[in-house]
ROTI-207321 format. One record per residue (C-alpha): residue in three letters; chain; x, y, z. Coordinates in steps of 0.02 Angstrom, whole numbers. Each point is the difference from the previous one (the first is absolute). Example, Ala and Ser with C-alpha at 12.3 -4.5 7.8 and 13.67 -1.06 7.14 Angstrom:
SITE/Ala/A/615/-225/390
SITE/Ser/A/69/172/-33
This chain:
SITE/Unk/A/1404/291/-447
SITE/Unk/A/-155/-109/24
SITE/Unk/A/-26/-118/-147
SITE/Unk/A/-163/-92/-38
SITE/Unk/A/-36/-112/-148
SITE/Unk/A/-188/-13/-11
SITE/Unk/A/-127/-69/-125
SITE/Unk/A/-160/-18/99
SITE/Unk/A/-53/-41/176
SITE/Unk/A/-56/-174/-56
SITE/Unk/A/167/-39/-82
SITE/Unk/A/101/56/150
SITE/Unk/A/-111/-68/136
SITE/Unk/A/-100/-146/-72
SITE/Unk/A/-25/-65/178
SITE/Unk/A/-90/159/54
SITE/Unk/A/-183/-24/41
SITE/Unk/A/-125/133/53
SITE/Unk/A/-7/-71/176
SITE/Unk/A/189/27/16
SITE/Unk/A/-21/189/-13
SITE/Unk/A/-48/21/183
SITE/Unk/A/131/110/79
SITE/Unk/A/90/-49/160
SITE/Unk/A/-16/129/138
SITE/Unk/A/182/-20/52
SITE/Unk/A/55/51/-176
SITE/Unk/A/-93/166/-1
SITE/Unk/A/101/161/21
SITE/Unk/A/-52/181/-3
SITE/Unk/A/0/58/-181
SITE/Unk/A/-41/-170/-75
SITE/Unk/A/-133/-7/-135
SITE/Unk/A/-139/-129/15
SITE/Unk/A/-159/-41/-95
SITE/Unk/A/-175/9/70
SITE/Unk/A/-105/-127/-97
SITE/Unk/A/-167/56/-72
SITE/Unk/A/18/173/80
SITE/Unk/A/-147/81/-87
SITE/Unk/A/-99/-163/-9
SITE/Unk/A/29/-5/-187
SITE/Unk/A/133/-137/2
SITE/Unk/A/139/128/-19
SITE/Unk/A/142/2/125
SITE/Unk/A/67/162/73
SITE/Unk/A/185/27/34
SITE/Unk/A/35/91/162
SITE/Unk/A/154/44/101
SITE/Unk/A/22/-51/181
SITE/Unk/A/1/159/105
SITE/Unk/A/-23/-79/172
SITE/Unk/A/16/-170/85
SITE/Unk/A/-69/-60/165
SITE/Unk/A/40/-151/107
SITE/Unk/A/-170/-78/-39
SITE/Unk/A/45/-3/-187
SITE/Unk/A/-109/150/-43
SITE/Unk/A/69/100/-146
SITE/Unk/A/-30/183/-36
SITE/Unk/A/2/16/-190
SITE/Unk/A/-3/142/-125
SITE/Unk/A/18/24/-187
SITE/Unk/A/23/188/16
SITE/Unk/A/-186/34/-21
SITE/Unk/A/-88/-128/108
SITE/Unk/A/46/-58/176
SITE/Unk/A/-67/-161/74
SITE/Unk/A/34/-127/136
SITE/Unk/A/8/-187/-33
SITE/Unk/A/57/-156/88
SITE/Unk/A/155/-79/-74
SITE/Unk/A/-100/-156/-45
SITE/Unk/A/-111/108/-112
SITE/Unk/A/138/64/-114
SITE/Unk/A/100/-91/-133
SITE/Unk/A/180/11/-55
SITE/Unk/A/36/85/-167
SITE/Unk/A/81/-121/-123
SITE/Unk/A/156/67/-87
SITE/Unk/A/-37/27/-185
SITE/Unk/A/72/103/-141
SITE/Unk/A/-122/141/42
SITE/Unk/A/49/-3/184
SITE/Unk/A/187/3/-42
SITE/Unk/A/-23/150/-115
SITE/Unk/A/-100/90/134
SITE/Unk/A/144/-30/120
SITE/Unk/A/120/90/-116
SITE/Unk/A/76/-148/-91
SITE/Unk/A/49/28/-181
SITE/Unk/A/-39/-131/-131
SITE/Unk/A/146/-52/-108
SITE/Unk/A/-63/-140/-113
SITE/Unk/A/-52/-141/117
SITE/Unk/A/101/78/141
SITE/Unk/A/-61/125/130
SITE/Unk/A/131/105/89
SITE/Unk/A/14/121/142
SITE/Unk/A/168/62/59
SITE/Unk/A/39/27/182
SITE/Unk/A/183/-12/46
SITE/Unk/A/79/-119/52
SITE/Unk/A/-140/-130/-14
SITE/Unk/A/-81/-95/-141
SITE/Unk/A/-136/-131/-1
SITE/Unk/A/-32/-122/-143
SITE/Unk/A/-174/-72/-28
SITE/Unk/A/3/-138/-131
SITE/Unk/A/-133/-117/-68
SITE/Unk/A/104/-154/31
SITE/Unk/A/115/-60/139
SITE/Unk/A/134/109/76
SITE/Unk/A/175/-70/-12
SITE/Unk/A/136/21/130
SITE/Unk/A/168/-84/-35
SITE/Unk/A/-81/-94/-148
SITE/Unk/A/-128/-83/115
SITE/Unk/A/-185/36/-30
SITE/Unk/A/-102/68/145
SITE/Unk/A/-185/-14/-45
SITE/Unk/A/-121/139/49
SITE/Unk/A/137/121/53
SITE/Unk/A/69/161/-69
SITE/Unk/A/175/68/10
SITE/Unk/A/44/151/108
SITE/Unk/A/165/83/-47
SITE/Unk/A/92/111/123
SITE/Unk/A/175/70/-33
SITE/Unk/A/43/-143/-117
SITE/Unk/A/-64/-140/114
SITE/Unk/A/-155/-101/-49
SITE/Unk/A/-126/-69/123
SITE/Unk/A/-153/-109/-28
SITE/Unk/A/-169/53/69
SITE/Unk/A/-174/-78/-17
SITE/Unk/A/-92/71/-149
SITE/Unk/A/-109/151/32
SITE/Unk/A/-178/-7/-60
SITE/Unk/A/-80/153/81
SITE/Unk/A/27/188/-3
SITE/Unk/A/14/14/189
SITE/Unk/A/144/-127/-2
SITE/Unk/A/92/107/-129
SITE/Unk/A/-39/157/101
SITE/Unk/A/64/-80/161
SITE/Unk/A/160/-62/-82
SITE/Unk/A/33/169/-80
SITE/Unk/A/-26/85/168
SITE/Unk/A/117/-124/86
SITE/Unk/A/136/31/-129
SITE/Unk/A/-15/189/-20
SITE/Unk/A/-86/67/156
SITE/Unk/A/-125/90/-112
SITE/Unk/A/-172/-48/-64
SITE/Unk/A/-22/-62/-178
SITE/Unk/A/-106/126/-93
SITE/Unk/A/-159/-73/-75
SITE/Unk/A/-117/105/-107
SITE/Unk/A/-166/-92/-20
């Protein structure tokens, strides 16, 4: 089960600034979703999936209809929001968002994570077979996708 308690991007990540949304090339994996800013020159971003990577940080991207090539520096990370979680298959249960995948669970909370009654700021808890581990808080969809892939060996489904 993956658990997320979310109000808004601003309440979860008040430190997040637009400039912070640049994605790091070493974090990109095949299947990740990224945002192309101002894609149609109308100030709207376009979400696209990484279909190919090259050593010079060139990305082959597609949304299922359009294919394009961009440099990594020209795409942004997608901030995790309620809408993004729902499009990843999470179910909303009050202020909680859940996705079950045995034997893991992840808790996203608005405040500090606690391990052994000690607060750990800006971290979330990862539960595996009854053990709890602390991990830096995820902000972006590709981080969630990469963690999910690392834990399950399968890609997290995202339906834009």
